[in-house]
N, C-alpha and C positions, 0 to 999 in steps of 0.2 A: 719581435715584437716591435710594432712600430709606436714610437713615443712622439710621434709629431703632433703638436697640438691642434685641436680641432678648431676650424674657423669659427669666430664668435657669431652668434644668432643675433639679427636684428631685434633691439629692443622694443618692447611695445610702448612706445611713447604715447600712442593714442589714448591708453588708458588712462595715464596722467593727465592729457588734455582735457577728457571727458570730467575726469574728477575735479579739475580745476574750475571747469566752465560751471559744474553744477554748484559748486561752493561759492563761486562768485554769484551766480543767481540768486543763492540763498541769502547773500549779504545784500543784494540789490533792493533798495526799498520800491514798495509798490507805486510810488509816487515818480520814479525816475522816468526820464523821456522815453518815450517809445509807445507802443501798442500797450493800452491797458489790458490787465489781465482778468482783475474783478473791478466791475464797475460800482462806483460808489453812490450810494443813496444821495439824491440832490437835496438840498437844504429846503425844507417845507416853507413855502412861502405863505405869508399870513393871507392873502388873497392871489387867487389865480385869476389867468386872462379872460376867464368866463365868470368871474365873480359878479358882474353886472347882470348876468343872467337871475341872479339870486334877488327874487322879489320879496323876501322877507320885510324889507324896509322901503322897498321902491316899489312903485305902482306900473313901471313900464317893464316890458318884457326885452327891451334891446337897447342899446346906445351904440351909436356909431363908433364910440372909441372901443367898443369890443375889438375890432378890426383894424389892425395897425394901417396907417395911413399909406397910399400908394407910395411906389418908391421914388416917382419923382418929387412927391411931397418932401421926402426925407432927404432928398438932395440939399444941401446948403454950402454957402460960400465959407465953411470953415477950413482953416488953414490945415496942411498935413500933419504939424505937429500936434494940434487940438484934436483932430480925428484920433490920431494914434493915443493921445494921452485917454481919450474916451475909451477906446479899445482896450488898453491896457487896464484901467480902473474897473471895467467891468468884471474882470476876473475868469469868466468862461464865455464861449462864444454864444450860448443861449442867453444869457443876461445882455450881451452887446446887442443881440438881435431882439431883445425883449420878448422872448419868448418862453413862458412859463408852462409848467404841466396843467393839464386841465383837471380841476377837482370835481366839478359838477357842472352838469347842463340842465336848463329848466324849459320844461314844455308847458305851455299855458292851456288850462282846461275849463272851459266856461260850464258853469252849473247853475241852473234854475231851480230854487225851491219855490213852489208854488202853494200858497195856502189858501184853502177854501173852507169857508166857515169860521174865519177868525177875525171877522169884521163887527162881532157883537150880535150878529143873525144867527150864529150857530148853535151847537149844543152847549146848553149853559149859560148862552149869551156871552160867551168867552170872546174877549177882544185882545188881541195882540198889538203892541205898540213898537214902533221901530227902534226906539231906544232899548227896549227889552231884549229885541232879537240882536241888534248890533252888540249889546252887553255881553249876551251869551255865545253868539255865533263868533265873536272875535276871539273866543277861548279854543275853537276848533283848529287842529292843524291844517294850515292852508299851505303849508308845503312838506311834502315827504317823499321818500325815494321809492323808486320803483324796485320791488323786490321779487326774489325767485324763491321757491319752496324747495329745499333739498329732497333727494330722492326718498321716498317712503320706504322704510324698512319693512318688520313685519307688519303686515297689513291691518290686522285687526287683533287686539287682544281678546280674551274671553269677555271683557266688560266693554267692548266695542270702542276702545280709545285708540285713535290712530298714533302709531309711534314713527317718530321721524328721527333719523340717525344725527344726532346733535354734532358729533365729532367730525363729521364730514371725511369719512374715511378714503374718499375719492376726490381727485382734484377736480374743481369746478371750471368748464370753460368760460364762465363770465361769472363775476362776483354776485353773491346772494344779496347784498344790498349794493345797487347799481349806481353809476355815476350820474344816470339820468334821474332827475327829480321832477316831480309835478307841481304845479303851481295853480291852485284852485281860485277861480274869480267867482264868488258866490254873488248871485244876485235873487233877492227874495222878493217875491212878487205876492202881493196881496190882493185876492179877487174880491169882485163886488158880491153884493146880494143877490143878483139875478143869476150869477153862476153857480152858487150855493143852492139855490131853488131848483136849479136844474138837476143838480147831483141828487139832491134829495127826492126830487120826483123820479129820478132814474132809479134809485134804489128802490121805491115803492112800487114803481110799475114793473120793473123787471124781476122781481123777487118772486119765487115759487115756494111752496110748502116742501122742506124737507122730507117730511114724512105724511106720504099722500094717504094712508089708510086711515088716520084718526079723523074723526068731526069735531073734536072740543078744541079747546083753544091750542093753539099753534105756538110752540117755544122757539122752534127754530126755523129759520128761513135761508133761502138760498138765492143769491143774485147771479144771473146770468153774466159771466165775465166776458164773454165773446161780445155780447151786447155793450158791455161797459167799455172794451177795447175799442169799438167805433166812437165812442162817446169821447173817450179821451184823445183818440187819434184827430178827431175833427177838431178839438180845441186847440191842439198843438199845431195844426194846420192852418188854423184860422188865425191865430196868433203869430205864424211863421217863426216859430221858435225851434225847428227842427235841428237848426246847426248847434245846439247845446243840449246838455243832458238834463233833463227834467224830471224832477222829483215831487209829485203831488203829495200834499198832506191835508187829508180831509177830516172835516169836523162838522159833519152834518147833524141836524137835530134827530133826537131818537123818536121814534113813532111808538106810541103807546100800544099799538096792535102787533108791531114787529120786535119783541123784547129783544132777541138775539138773531143777528143775521152775519153771512158770510159769503164769500165769492168762490164760484165753483164752475169749472167748466166740464159740461156733460152732464150725466144724470147722477141722482143720488142712488143710494142702496135702495131705498123704498121703491123709486120709480123702475130700477132694474128688476126688482122681485116682481113688480106688477107687469112688466114686460114678460118675464118667464112663466107668470100665471096664466098670461093671456097672450102667448106665443102665436098662435095660429091667424087670431083675428087682427092682433097689432100688425103681424108681417102684410096682411092683406091690404089694411088701410094705409101703412107707409110705402107700399110698392105702388099703390094709385098715385100718390103725391109725391114720390120720391123726386121726379125732375123739376117739381116747382120751388122756387125760393119763397120763404115766408116772407109775408107781407112787412113784418115787422122790421125785418132786415133792411128791405128795400126803402122802408120809411127813414131810417136813420142813416143810411148811407147817402141819402140826398143832401146832407149838411156838407157843402162844399165851399161857402163862402170864406172870404180871407180878409183879414185887417191886421197888419203887423203891430205887434207890441212895442217894439222899438227898431230902429234902423241898424244899431250893430250892439252887440252884447257889451255892458258897460267895461267889463276886462279889469274890474277893481277888486280888492280883497273881500270888500263887502258893499253892497248897494241895495237899496230899498226902494220899491215904487209900488203904487197902488193901482190897480187896472178899474177904472171907474166904470160903471154900467153902462153908459153912453159907449164905452169903448167895444163892449160885447154883445150890443143890442140886437146886431143882425144873427149871430150864434144862438143867442137865446130865443130869439123867435122861432128860427128854424128848428131846432131842439124840442121847443115847447110844443109844436105843431107836430113833429114826428113822435114825440112821446105820447100825445094825446092818441095819435092814430094807432100806436101799439096798445094803448090802453082799451081802446074801443075794441080791438081785434081779439084780446085775451079776455074781456069781460064775459062772465057766464060760462066760461069753457069748463068742460067736465075734465077728468083727469086723464082719461084716454086722448082727449083732444089736446091737451097741453104736451103731453109724452110725445105724440105724433108729431107737432109742430117744431119740438125741440130735436127729436131724432132726424125730421126731414134737414133742419137747420143745419145740425152737424154734417150730413152727408153732401150738403152743398157749401160747407164753409171752406176756409183757407188752411186748415189745419190737415195735412196729408196722413198724420198719425190716425186721426179721428175717421176720417174718411176710410181709411183701409181696414181700421176694426170694426167700423158700424156697417161697411159695405159687406163685409165677409158675414157677420152676424144676421143681416139682412137676408143675404141670399140663402143660407143654411137654415135659417129659422130658429138657430141655436144662440139664444141670449146669455148662455153660462159663462161665456168669456168676458163679458163686461164686468167693469168693477169700477165703483164710484171713485172720484179723485177727491183731496183733502178741500175742506173748507178752510179758507184764509181769510186773513184781513189786510194782506197785502199783496202784490202782484207785480211782476216784471212784464212789460208788454213787448210787442214784437218789434216795436221801433224806438226810438230813445226818450222812453219815459217808463216811470214806474209809480207806484201810489202806495200809501198806507194811509187805511181809513181807522181813525181813533175812535168812531163810534161802533164799529163791528166787533164782533167776537165778543171776548179773547178767543184764542185757539192756542194749540201746542203742537209741536211735532219735534223728530229727531230720533235718536237711538231708543230702543224702547226700554232698556235698563243701562244704566251706567252711561259712559261718552260723557263730553264737556259740551258747553256752550249751547245746550239744548234751548229750543225756542219754548218758553212758559207762557202762561197767562198774564204775567207780570213783565214780559219782556219789552212791551211798548209803553209808553205813556198812556195815562188814562185820564180823560178830563173828568169824567163822573165822579172818580174816586180821589182825585186832587183837588181841582177848582171847585167842583160840585159840593164836596164834602164841607167846604170851607164856608162857601157864600150862601148855600140853600139852608137856612134854620130859619124856624118859624118863630114866633112871639112866644108861644107856648114852651117849645123846646128851649128858648133862651132863658126863660124864667127858672124852668127846671135845672138847667145848667149851673144859672147862678146861685140857685138853693143849695144845689149840692157842693158847690165852691165854699160857700159861707159854713154849712154844717161841718165840712172837712177841716176849714181853717180853724173853727173856733172849739172843734173837738179836741184839740190839744191843750186848750186852757183848762178844761176839767172844772171841778168846783172851786178851785183856789181863787183867791180874791186878788184880782189883775189891776193894774193902774189904768187910769182912763187914756194916756198917752198911747200905751201898748194896745189898747183896743181900737183906737183911731188907726193907728199904723197898721194892725191886720186888715181893717175895712179898706183901706187905702190899697194894698197889695192886692187884695180880691178883685176890685173894681180895675185897676190897672190890668191886670192880667185877663180878665173878661172882656176889656175893651180891645185889647190888641188881637185876641181871638175872633171876636164876633161884632164889632164895631167899625172897624178900621177898613177901608175898602168895598164897602157895601154899596150896592146901587141904590137899594131901597133901606131907609134909615129905619132901625128898629125903634120901637116907642120906648122901651126899656133903657135904649142908650141914652134917650133925652131925659128920663128921671135920672139916671145914674149921673148925668151931666149937672142938674141941679143939686144931687145929693154931694158932689164933689166940692162944689161952690160952699155949700154949709161946712164941708170938712175942713176947707181953708180957714173958714171964720174960726171955727173952733181951735186949730192949731195956733192962729195968731194970737188967741188968748192966753196961750202958755207964755206969751213974752212978758207978763207982768211979773214984779218983784216977788209975789208972793209963791210963785212956783220954784220947784227944785232947779238947780243948775242943770242937772242929767236931763230932766224933762225938756228943759229950754232947748237944750242941744238937739234933742230928738226932733222937736218939733221944727226947729230952724232947718235940719237937714231935709225933713219931708216937705217944707214949703219950697225948698230949694229944687228938689227932684220934681217938684209939680209946676214948676215957672215955664218950663218949656214943653209942657204937654199940650196936645191937641186931639185927644183921643176922642171926644164926642162931638166936636164942631164941625160945621159943614165945609170949613175951610179947603179949597183944593190945593193939596200939596204936590209939588213936582214929583211925577213917578210914584204916586200915592199906591198903586197896586203892587209894589214889590214886596209881596207876601212871601212868607216861607212856602206855601204851596205854590204860588207861581214860579218861583225860583226853582223848587224842586221839579214842577213840570218842565220848565224850560232846560234845566240841565238835562233831564231823560231825553227829552225831545232831541237836542243838540248831540247827545250820544248815540241816538238811533239813527240819525241822519249822518252822522260820521261813518257809522257803519255802511250805510248805502255807498258812500264814495268809496270805502275800503274793500267791499264785496262785490258791487256790481258795475260801478263807474269804472274804477281802476285797479282791478283785482290784481294779487300776486299770480305768478305764472310758474311752471315748473322750471326746475334747474336744466340749463343747456342753452345752447345757441341755435335759434331758428330763424332760418334764412327764407328769402322769398324766392319762389321759382315760378317761371312762367306758365308751366304745366306740371299738373299733379297726375301722376299715372298709379292709380289703384289696381294693387295686383290680389285679385281675390282669389284665394287657396281654400276651396271646401273640400274637407276631410271627412269623408263618410266611412261608416263601417263595412257596407257592400257597395258593389259598384251600380251606379245609376246610369241608365241608357242615355239621357239627355239632360243637360243642366236646367232645362225648365221645369224638369220633374222634381227637383229639389224642393223640400219644405221652406223656401226661401222666397220673400217678394224681392226680386231683384231690380224692379223698377223702382219701389220705394226705397231700397237702399243706395241705389246709385243717385235718386233724388236727392236723399239726405247727405250723402257724401258730397254731392255737387254744393249743396248749400255751405259747406264749410269753407269753399274758396271764396276768394275775392274776386270783384268784376274784371279784375287784369288777369286773373288765371283761368287756365283752361284745364278741364278734367279729362281723363281718359280712363277706361277701365278695360280689363282682361281679366276673364275666369278661366280657372283650371280646376278640374276635379281630380283629388287623389283618393282613391279607395284604399282604405287599410289592407283589404284582402288580395289585392294585387302588388302590393308594395311591402315586402318584409320589414326593410330597414325603417320605412315611417310607422309601419305598425309596432315595432319594438321600440321606437322613441316615443310613441303614445303611451304604450304599458309603462315604460320607466317613469314617464312623467306623471302617471295616474296614481293618485294616493288617496287615503281615506283618513279622515280625522273626528274624533269622538268631540263634536263642538257642545259645550254647555250653553243652554238657553235659560234665561228668565223671563218668561212672557209679560205682556202687558199686565194680566190679572194676578201677577206675582207667584205663579206656580214654576217650578222648575223642571225643564226637561232636558235629557241629553238625546243628541241627535247624532248618527253616523253619517258624515257628511263625503260624498266623494267628489274630489276636485283635481285640478291639474296644477302643479307647481309650476308656476310660469318661469322661474329661473332653468328649471331643468328642461321645459319646453325648449326655451330660448337655445339653451346649450345644445340639444339635441338637433333642432332645426338648423342650426349652423353648422352643425357637422355634415348634415345630409346636403346643405346647400354647398359646401366646399368639395363634396364627392361627386357633386353634378346630378345629385337624385331629385333636386327639386326643378321644375320648370321655371322660367323666368330669372332673369339677373337684374341685379340693381343696377340702374344707370348711374354713373358719374358725371353726368353732364350738368353745368351750372345752371341750366334753363330748365331741366326736367327731375323730378325728384319722384322716384318710385316707392310706393307704400305697401308693403306686404301685408296683407291681412289674413291669418289662418284662422278659418271658420271652422270649428270643430262639431259636427252634428253627432249627437250621441242619443241614445234611446233612453236610459235612466237618468236622472236629475244629475248633472253635473256643473260644477262651477270652476272659477280661477281664484286661486289662494282662498278658499275656504268659504268667501263671502260675495264674491263678484261675478257678474256675468262676462266681463271684458277686462284687458288690462293693456296698457300701453307701456312697451318697452322700448328701448333706446333704438333699435332697427327693425321693429315689427309691432304689430297689433294681434293680439290673440282674442278670440271671441269663442264662447261655448254655447251651443244650443241643444237644449233637450225637450223631452215630451211634457214636461209638467207644466199645466197652464196656470197654476194658483199655487206658487211657492211663498210660504210665508217668511218673509225678509227680517232683518234684524231692527228694522225701522218701525215707528208708530207715527200715527197722526190722530190727535184728538182723543187718545187712550185707545184707538183700534190698530191692529196692526197692518202693514202696507205687504201687498201681495204682489209678487212679480210673477208675468208671463214668460216662463223661459222658453217658450217656443216661438217668440219674437224678439230677441235681443238687439234689435235695431237702435234703441235708445242708448243702450251701454257702448254699442259698437260706436256711434258717433260722438259719444262724450270722449271715448278713449281714442278716436281717430284724430279729434280736436286737439286732445293733449300731446299726440305724436307729432302733429303737423306745427303746432304754435304754442303748446304748454298751456292750454286753456286747462284749468282744474275746477273741480266741484265747487259750487258756490260758498259751501261752509268752510273752505279752507283758504287761510292767509298767513301770511309770515308775521310773526311778532318781533319786534325788536328788543323786548322786554326779556323774551324767552329764547331769543336767538334761534328759533325754529318755527315750524308751522303750529298755529292753533286753530280750533274749531268754532264756528259760530253758525248756529243753522237757521239763524232768523231769516235770511234773504234767500234761503233755499226753495223759492219760489217760481211761478211762471211755468209755462208749458214748453220749456227748453231741454236739452239733453242733460244737463248738469243740475237740474231740480228734482227733488226727491217727491214733491207735494203733487205732482201731476205725471201722467203718464206720456206727455207729448215729447217730441224731439225737434220742435221747430227754432231754429236758431236765432237769439234775440240779436237786434242791432247794437246792443251794448256789448254783445260776444264777438260780433263780427268786427267790431272796432277795436277789441282787446287783441284778436288775431292780426289785425293789420298794425296796432302798435306794437306787438310782439317781433314782427320782422323789422320795424323801422329802429326798435330800440337796439336790437341785436346788433344792426349794421353801425348805429351811432356809438354803441360801446366798442365795436371793433376799432372803428376810426379813431376813437377816443385813446385806446390803448396802442394803436400803432403811432399816432402822434405824439404821445407822451412818452414811447419808447425813444423815438428820433429826437425828442427834446432833450431827454436823459442824455444821449450820446452827445449832444452839442454841449451839455453841461460838464462832460467829462473833459473837453478840450480846453486848456488854459489858454488865456490870450497872452501871446508873447510875440515879440517883433519878428519872429521868422514866419509866423503864419498870417501876419497882419494883411499882407498884400493879396494872399490866395482869397481870405475870407471876404476880403472888401470885392474881389471880382466876382464872388458867388451870392452876395448878399441879396443883390436884386432877385434872382431866380427863387431862393429859400424863402425870401418875405412873401413873393408873389404866389409861390405855391402854397404857403402858409394861410395867406388871406384866401384863397380860392377854396380851402377846405373849410374854413369858419365862415364863408359866404354861403357855402351849401348847408351849414348846419343851421345857419339863421333862416335860410328858406325853408329848410323841411321843419323847423320849429313853428315858425309862423304858419304853414300850411297846416301841420298837426293841430294847432290850436284853433284853426276853421274847421277842424274835423274833415279834411279833405285829404283822407288818407291814401287814395288811389293817386292822387297828384303826388304826394310825398313819396310814394314807393317808385314813383318813375325816375327820381334822383338818386336812388340807393345805388345802382350800379355806377353812375358817375361819382358819388361820394366814394365808394371804394377805390376806383381809379385814381382820384384824386390824393387820397391818402396814401396810398403806394407810392404815387409819383412824388409826394413830400419826403416820404420815408428814402426812397430810392435817391433823391437829391441830397439828403443828408449824408446817406451812407457813401455816396460818391466824394462828396466834399471831404469826409473823413479819411477816405481812402488816399486821397490826394495829400493829405496832410501828412500821413505817416511817412511816405517816402521822403519827404523833407526832413523829418527828424532822421532818418538814417544816413544820408548823405550829408548834411549839414552838421550836425552833431556829432563830432570826432571824438569827443571826450567823454566817458562814461562815469557819472558821478556815482561814487560808492559812499554809502555812508556808514561810519565806523562806529561800532558798539562794543558792548562786552563781549559779544560772541566772535567778534572779528579776529583776535589773537588766537585763541583755541583753533579755530577753523584752519587758520595758516599753519599752526603746529600740526595739525593731523596731516596737512596737504604735504609738508615737508618730511613727515615721516613716512607716508605712503611712498613718496619718491625715493627716499632712501633705500626702501626694501625693494622696491622695483630696479632700480638704476645702479644699485651698488655693484662691484666688479665681483666675480665669481672665479674660482681657482679651476683651471682647465683640467678634466679626468682625462688619465693616461688612456690610451688605447691598447687593449691586451687583445693578441691573437689567440 
């Protein structure tokens, strides 16, 4: 047996070292010198460096003090001790450099509200005063944030209410309420009598019967909105106000022969029925004159003169100006002559002639959708696919103008049953029912109302014996109430009011007689109080009081009008966009995948108008962008994997419907589940089954559009023809030419042509590219989610429900450009704020003074360069020169990154100094320190205690 002790093993000292290091780190405070582990939130400053952009109290958009002075101006003959003192007093590097986080940035937005027929010559002789407008329009929010609508969850509930996930279960690339704010500068312009007369004549000349079969009194008229488009565009061009957003508010006089009228593009239902009933004859007539442009259109197109309304937009919170008749005399004369020619051409025309002229006008017009639809109907001789568009009293033009006609309508549209924010007949202010109801009362009606008031008041007295003073006070109450309602603010004084004025003098004398000693003290007090109340009355006199027309009716009307115009700013001028970051690309490549059930020999044989589709997709791009197209055919019969994906995504749902007439109906609807389609197509793309690969170039964006062509009616997510997803667009096309939708207009259901889903495809493609949303959706701060307001869902654009058109408005083109600009600005702000936050984490100590001093020039210059780019982009955007602003976006991205890189490099140079010069580690002792050391000693004893050697036994 060998009893020699074994050699002792090397003790695991490294275990103890690890434990000690860990405990020391636990006991070391976060504020110890060294690399920061958790960045602290910087103190929120009461005003950011961009607070001067806030125009709530200032009328200027910029101030030179926003940008810190050049570095040469910063250099001063301060001594080293003074500089070091300023450095240490600052507390951190960001404060020393005077760099604060950006809280908000403001973009100016010029808006013109143009009032026609409010000079006392329009409907009800209503006259607006600048004091009234300023009093009410100053209540409108002139500054509000750019907002984003969260991802829509369940598309539509059975009651057609859009559901948006309020909890935001996914991370947002950019905040829903943006750092970028809009500042409206409102310019109210009152047009003169001549402009009002032109619009009144245009409504009269361009109106056609809505029902062509009747011979009696016509109850409803339709005004040709395409011809009105020419009129509005000519006025905007004449006044040279294209570089602002123009909202026209019309108040033309009502024509007794045209009780109710509205605006429509295309033909009415009765005109379409006339075409169907006389298809052969009408086809021959239209074909003979198809190449000729109607003389009426030529006459209006000749209005080309110009006279600027102003040299530059006032760019103030509120400005008021009056356009005199002499300012518009040339435009008036040209339009007057053109409308007279149109009236001569249409005088004495039969129904067939009127419909023929309108059909030819549509064939030669500027709307591609109308050309496509009417050309196909004309060639085939089958007019069954034509449907009438909605009659409306408001319209969004192709350029930067829209209008509301307060004398037209009223009309309604929106979801058929249920839903929120539907347009009703009471949605817009009505001059006739507010101002007219108050001012237009005849002498006989006034006497009847006074007698009714007297009988009602004295009915409570009954047969009881009442004191004379009580009867006098009751009479005064009646006259006072009557005078406020029917005597004040009238242009033509009622004779009854003059009689009441005389009676009031008699009442004063009778009340004064109660001051004698023979009357009771109670009666005296009542008489004295009544006389005091009557002292300041001016109910019946002709004295012109300042702002005398501020009646309840006028205030009600103006508040309603202000709310309506605020809605125009929120829904068409600066609408909310979809949640996401949308960047500008030089080239947009549309990858069109047509998925059919059977193989098609050539792509030209597909039931899709490729030329119209490509033209529509190209219209979504800005002048600085270039479109590219590639088409791929994917037959399900030859691709089992794709056929399986289609079958998995195809589902059916029992959709309950409450029709416009109140009847209940349950329909079984076949649809594609967009989430399943997206998942399956992503899998196929990863496996290489799909042709085409998404480009990752910064200059090119490829947009995959999967176009499913199916025989039986098929939708997406139960109710839609197309859906925009994060990485693709899904479109479905089927054979039904008249599918009753869940929407209605003026009590009639709206029908969709499922064979031509181009309108839906363009709407979803614009949402995928730039975040454009339907016109009825907007973000609500009160609800913290999206709400619906269908009022402004008008115009012949892809996002309107009241028209079948898909021509993009300039409002929406500007929204696309702004979306790209704001995404870059937002990301730039985030980069700059993150860099400033890092500088705020570095405390100003003696050890880093020299290094910060050497880096100060570069940091300030790079920061100033970023701010100068913000300034230039804001100014250019305020002038609506979006193409020029987008040329600076790449420069801004590079400048922001260079500033952040400079900050990171400076901080990286600071930390080695901490490691080499800071030899001592400051440890903060607290109640946990002693137990921690006891634990360490215990572990060390267990690990390092000596052990008895075991004897070796052979």
